[in-house]
N, C-alpha and C positions, 0 to 999 in steps of 0.2 A: 179427523184429528183437530184439536184446538190447542192454542197456546195455554200455558199453565194458568195465567191470570185472566183468562176469558171467562167472565161471569155470565149467567143467563141473561141479565139485562143488557150487557154489552153485546152479546151475540144477537139478541132481538133487535137492537138498534141497527146493527150492521145489516141484518137480513131485511129490515123494513126500509132501508135507505133507497133502494131502487124505486119503491112506490113513491117516496117523497120526491125523488128526482122526476118521476113521471108527472107528478102534479105541477112541478115547476115548469116543465116544458109545455104542459097543457094550459096553464093559466097565465104565464108571463106574456107580456105584450110582444116580445120578440125572442128569437133564438139566442141572440147575444145576451140578453138579460138572464135567460134560463141557464145558459152555459156558465156565466160568471157566478150566479147564485149556487149552482150545483157544486162547483169546486170550492167556493168560499164557505158555504154553509157546512159542508162535510168537515172542513178543518175546524170550524168553530164549535160543532156540536157532537160529532161522533167520538167514541171512546179512543183514547190514545194508547200507544205502546201495547197493542194487542191485536189479535186477528184470528180468523179461521184458517187453518192450514190443512190442505188436502194433498196427499202424495201426488207428485208430478204436476201440481197446479200451483201457480204463484199465490202467496198468502193474500187472503181477502182481508184487508184492513182499511182504515179511513182514506189512505192515499190511493190504493189501487181501486177501491170501490168508487171513489169520486171520479177517477179517470174513466173507468168502464161505463159508468152511468152517463157521464157527459158525452162519451163517444156514441153510445146507443141513442141518446136523446137527439144529438145533432144530426145523425144520419137516418134515423128511423121514425122519430116522433115530431121533429120540428118541420114547419112548413116554410116555404119561401125558396127563391132561387139562390143557389150558392154563389158567392162573389167570385169574380174572375181573378186569376192570379197568373203570374209568369210560369211557364212550363219548363224553364231552363234548369239544367242540372248544374248547381254551382257549389260554392264552398260550404254553404249550410248543409246541403245533402251529404257532402263529403264528411263533415263533422258528425252528422247523425250516424252514418254508416261506420265511421271510425269508433264512435262510442259503443256501438253494438259489437263490432268485430274484435275490438281490443279486448273485450271481456272473454271472448272465446279463445283468443291467442294466449291470454294470461293463464287460463285454465290448462291449456295444452302444454305450457312451459313449466307448470308447477305440479307435475305428477309425483314428485319425490316426497317421501315421508320425512318429517323432521322430528328429532328428539332433543329436547333441551332440558337437562337435569331429569326430573321425574315427569316432565310433561311431554306427551306425544301429540304431534300435529300432523293429521293425515294429509296426503296429497290431494290435489284437486283434479277431478276427472271430467268425463264428458257430460255427465248429469249436471255438474256444477257449472260447466261452460254454458249449457242451454239455459239453466236457471238464471245465471248472471245476465245473459243477453235478454231474456224475457223481462227481468226486473228493470233493466235499462230502457227497454222499449215501452213498458207500461209507464215508467216515470216520464217519458217524453210525449205521451198522449196529450196532456194539456197544452204542451208547447205547440204541437202540430194543430190542435183545434184552435188555439188562439191565433196562430198564424193564418189559418184558412178562413176563420169566421169573424174575427175582430179586427177588421182592416180599415174602418172608416173613422172620421173625426167624431162622429156620434158615439161609436163604440168606445173610444178613449174616454169621452166624457161620462159614459155610462159606467165604466170601471171606477172612475173617481167618485161618482155619486153613490154607487152601491157600497163601496168600501167605507165611505163616510157615514152613510145612514146605518150600515150594519154595526159599526162600532159606537154610534150614538146609543143604540139599544144594548149592545154588548157591554158598554161601560157600566151598566147597572150591576151585573154579577161581578165584574171586575172590582168595583167599589166595595161590594159586599165582602169579597175575599181580602181586600186590603184591610178592612176593619176586623174581620172575624177569622182570617187565615184561609188558605186554599183547601176547602173541604167539599166543594160542589161535585167534583169528579168522584170522590169517595162516596158521597151520599147517593148520587144517581147510579153509578156503575159498580159500586161496592168494591172498589180497589183504587189505589193511588198509583199513577203512572211513574212517579219519581219518589225518592226519599224526601220526607218532610223537611229535613234540614236544608235542602236546596231551596226551599221557599222562604227561609228566614233571612232577613237582611236588615241591618241597622236598627235592631230592636223592634222591627215590624215584619210585614209579610209582603212577598212578591206574588201577585195573583197570576193564575193561569187558566182558571175555569176548566174548559174541556180541550184547550189547545195543546196541552201536553207538557209545556214548560213555561216558566215565567219569562225567560229571555225571549222566547218566540212570541209570546203574548204581547210583550212590550214592543217588540219590533213591528208586529202587525198594527198595533195601536199607533205607533209613530207613522207608519205608512198612511193610515187613515187621516191623521192630523195634517200631513203634507197634502193629501188629496183635498181636504177641506180648504186649505189655504190657497191651493190653485183655483178652486171654484170661487173663493172669495175674491182673489185677484182678477178673475175673469168676470166678476159681477154676476155670478150664477146663483140662484136661490135653490134651497132644498125644500120646496113646497112652502109651508108657512114659516120655516126656520131659516133665518139669515145664515148664510154659509160662514160669515165671519164669526158669528156667535158659536157655531159648531166647531170652528177651528180653535177658538180660545178654550172652549170646554174640553175638547179632546187633548189639547196641550196640557191643561191642568191635571187631567187624569193621568197622563203620561208621567208627569213629575211625581205623582204619588206611587208609581209602579216600582220605584227603587231599582231601576236598571240604568246604570251610568252610560253604557254604550248606546242604547236606544235614545236616551235623553240627549246625548251629544249629537247623534245623527239628527234628531228632531230640531235642535236649536240651529245647527248649521244649515240644515235643509230648509228650515223656515225662513231664515235670512235670505237664502238664495231665491226661493219661490216668491217671496213678498217684495224683495228689493232689487234683485238682479234682472237684467234683460234675459230673454229666453236663450239667446246664444251662449251666455255664460253657464246656464243650466247644462247644456249639452257638453260644454268644455269640461266642466267638473265631472260629469258622468263618464266621459271618455277617460279622464285621468284616473278615476277610481277603478274603472274596469281594467285599465292597463296595469296599474299597480297590483291588482288582484291576480292578473294573469302572469305577471313577472315575479310574484312574491317568492315562489320556490327558488328561482334563480338568484334573487337578491339574498335570500337566507343562506343559500349554499355558499355564496361568496362573501358572507358576513357584511353585506351592504345595508342591512337594516340596523339602525342605531338602537339596539335593544337596551344598552346601558342608559342612554339619554331618555328613552321612553320610560324605563323603570324609575329614573330619578323624578320625572314629572309625575308619575303615578304615586310615588311615595309622598310627594308634596301635597297630593290631593287626598289620598286615603291609603293608609298603610296596609289594611286588609286586602284591598283590591290589588295593591302593588305585589303582595306576596302571591296572590293568585296568578297574576300576570307573569311573575318570575318563574313560578312552577310550570306554566304553560310553555315559556321559552325553553326551559330545561328539557321538557318532554319533546318539544319540536326538534331539539338538537339530536337526541338519541334516536328518535323515530326517523328523522331525515337520513341519518347515517345508515340505519337499517334499510331504508327504502332504496338508497343508492347502491346497495349490494346487488340489486336487480332493478336497475333504473328504468328500463324502457317499458316493461309490461308488469312489473311489480311481483308481489308474492301470492296473490290470490286471497281467497277468503279463509275462514276457520282460524282467524287470529294469527296467521303465519307472518304478518308484517309487524307484529308487536315485538317488544323487547322483554326477554325473560331472564331470570337469574340462572346462571350457568349451572349452579349446584342444585338448587331446589326446584327450578322451573316456575317460580313465582312470577306473575306478571308485574313488571316494573313500570309499565307505560300507561299513560292516559291520553286518549285521542279526543281532542275537542274540535279542532278545525276540520272542515270538509276537505280542504286542500291536502292536508297530511294523510287523511284517510284515503283519498283517491290515489295519491302517489304511492302509498304503501301497498294498497291492494292491486291497483291497475297500472302503476307506473306513470311515467311522464306522458306517454301516449294517451292513457285514460284520462289523466288530469287535463291535458290540453284539449282533448275532445270535448269534455264536459264544460270546462270553464271557457273554452273558446266559443262554444255555442252560445253561452250567455253574453260573452263580450261582443260577438259579432252583431247581436241585436242592438246593443248600444251604439256601436260604430255605424251601422246602417242607418239608424235613426238620426244620428248626428249629420250624416251625409245628406239625408233627405230633408233635413231642416229647411234648406233653402227653397224647397218646392212647396212649402206650406202657403196657405192663402191669407192668413191673418195672424196677428200677434197672439190672439186667444188660442188658436190651434197650436201655435208654437209652444206656448206655455203649458198647455195640457199634455202634449207629447213629451216636452222637456221634463215635466214633473214625473211622468211615467218612466222615462229613461233614468232619471235620478233615483227613483225608488228601486229599479232593477239594479243599477250600479251600486247603490248602498248595500243592497242585499248580497250582491256578489262580493263586495268588500268585507261584509260581515261574515262571509264563509271562511275568512282567515282565522278568526278566533272561535267561531261557532260552526255548527253543522246543519243549520236550518234551511236546507234546500227542499222545499215542499211543493206539491202540485200547484199551489197558488203562484209561487215564484215562476214556475215554468209557463203558466198561463199568461202572466204579465209579459214575460219575455217574448212569447209567441205573438201576443197582440202588438207589442212594440215593433217586432220584425214585420208583421203583416202590414201595419200602418206605413212603415218605411217603404216596403215593396210597392204598396198601392200608390204612394206619392211618386215614386220613381217611375212606375208604369204609366201613370198619368202624364208625367213629363215626357216620356218617350212617345206617347200618343200625340202630344202636341207637335213634336218635331217631325214625326213620320206620317201621321194619319190625317189630321183634319185639314183637308185642302178644299172641301166642298162647303165652306161656310159654317164649320163646326169649331168649337173650342173644347178644351178638356177641363172637367171639374176636378180640381186638385184634391179634394177630400175623398173622392170615391173612385177616380179613374174612369168615369163614364162620360160620354159625350152629351152635351146639351146644346139647344139652339141659342145662338147669340141674341142678346136683347137689342 
């Protein structure tokens, strides 16, 4: 079985991706580089909003395929000793299990059929419970791989370098679509993943290439610009290209992408990376993660100043202000619906949406990941997923004091800031992709390695050894 818009070219690209991943693991200098490229390249080049669906098997699309190929490559194709990590069962493991188990509980509690006007919404059964848990587990594969394999200072710098270089090349098709409209996905894969009107903005076009949406493309471009600035601040070169020049160029392309959110993130993030001390990077990242985690509570108690936010938006752009007002209105009705079953939600099949009582017409639009999570899987599901992202930022901020240099602090701080901004962006948008989970896992792995190295200093090296803070391994003193 295939999805309706799966074209032969799109199916061929999906089926050939394992071979491309094999080549990456065979020819890259390290397992870390191959892992990073496998996840990122799938997001940048594979077809969006389509996939191959086989009964009783999770859909094979760009997200799941990247996760499976990266998993197989790391454990069966890559060479080298696996890094050591703590074996303790802690809060991270609790949140992972909660993410999986809450999906099953949600399905078990929503077996009732619903009828709203002329619309029938079926109950959620055992098959749906297994399917939801499988989907959550597949989504977390990049997180677990990043946590296990991307744990050193070198890995963090490799992430920043690859992201920067990738978008130096990817900026070419982005600029093409800015000038000639988003057509490359249509030309290559013979279908468009979104309605064309969503790409029109301010008399021009918002590019997406193969990423799936212009907002997500601009966000990834913003992340690459911040990465380039961190390399610039650390005086690291990108081969023959000065990292400062790369940062300025990517920032200029970002301004042309007509995405106000990504541009604001980019401006504020650039000021922090270039001018602030690394400690402030972590503080801002912690603040953004905390606000994101507390947002449903703040909205439910009307502590978010929506009126003031709308007034500011109207002073900048009336069209965007109307869009924001529409989002706030939808959040209100969807939040009220979600809190009818607050702990584990309504399950899938659109049961958490709001419909006209007489006609059954869908009256709601879900944009933010947070409202989707609460509606479908309740507060438990939301806290499990967002808590997992937040704890990576918190652990990194705690491990900041164990770093060995300001350059290492800035690199990890920039990674923490990117993850925190992505988490904050899940309030208005739903762009939680495998790349985000990989970065979160790498951030957590780096924090754990730093903390593990610190514990080794306190308890282990009594025979003339000291601990290397960047890797957690022991080396002879000079």
